[in-house]
N, C-alpha and C positions, 0 to 999 in steps of 0.2 A: 504492499500499499504507500503510495505517495500524495504526502499531505502537502496543499498546495496555500502559500500565503497570498496573500493583499495582494501586493506585486504584481506577481505572475497573473493572478486574477484578472485585476484592473488592464493591465498590458495584453493579456489575451480578448479583453471586451474592449479595448479603446485604442487609439492611434498614440503610442507610446514609443520611445525611442527602441526598447527592445521586443514591441512587438512582432515582427518578422521571426526572430531567434524562439518566442513563446509559441509561435504559431507551427514553427518547425519542429520544435521539440512535441507538441501536442500531436501532430502526423507523423511521427516518428515511433512515439512509445503509446499512442490510443489515450483512450479514456476509461478504460476498464478497472483500472484500481487505482484513482486518483481521489484524495478524499478531503473533505475541507470543513473546517470546524465552524461552530457557531459564531465563535469571535471575528473570524476571519469573513461570514457572511456578514456580520456588521460593519466591520473595516471597507469592505468593498461597498457598502450602501453609500457610507459615510464617504467615501471616494468618490462616487458617484454624485453624489448630491454635491459636494463643493466642485465639480466638473460643470455642474448644471449651474451653480450662482456665480461663478468665475466666467461663464459664457462659452465655456470650452466646448461643451455641448448644449445641446436646444432640448427640450422637456421632448421631442419627439426621438430625438437619439438615444434619451436615456431609456425609453420604453424600448426602443428596439435593442438595447443592450440588455435590459432585463430579460427581453425574451430569448435572445442569445445565453446570458447566463443557465437557461434553462439546461442547455447542452452539457453544462459543467457540473449539474446538478443542483442548482441556485433556487433556492425558491423564489420567483419571480415577485412575491408579496413583499420581500423585505429587499429587493434592489428597486421595485417601482413604486416605492412608499415615497408620498411627497418630501421635499427636502424640508 
């Protein structure tokens, strides 16, 4: 089991300097044996809220990122909550 941290997930869901590296890693390792802690889910939600408040992403983009989070097993209700 591989436990993913917040920076990895945020890079997977949005445009970060390490996004390509993260996507390549996911493609080569798959998503079968990934784990995400409850605390990480909270941190990811917070990071996306900061991106929304600072104008880095729009509300529509945040909703799309929340949907993408489902691919990583992150409950949509936590990522799509209002900032």
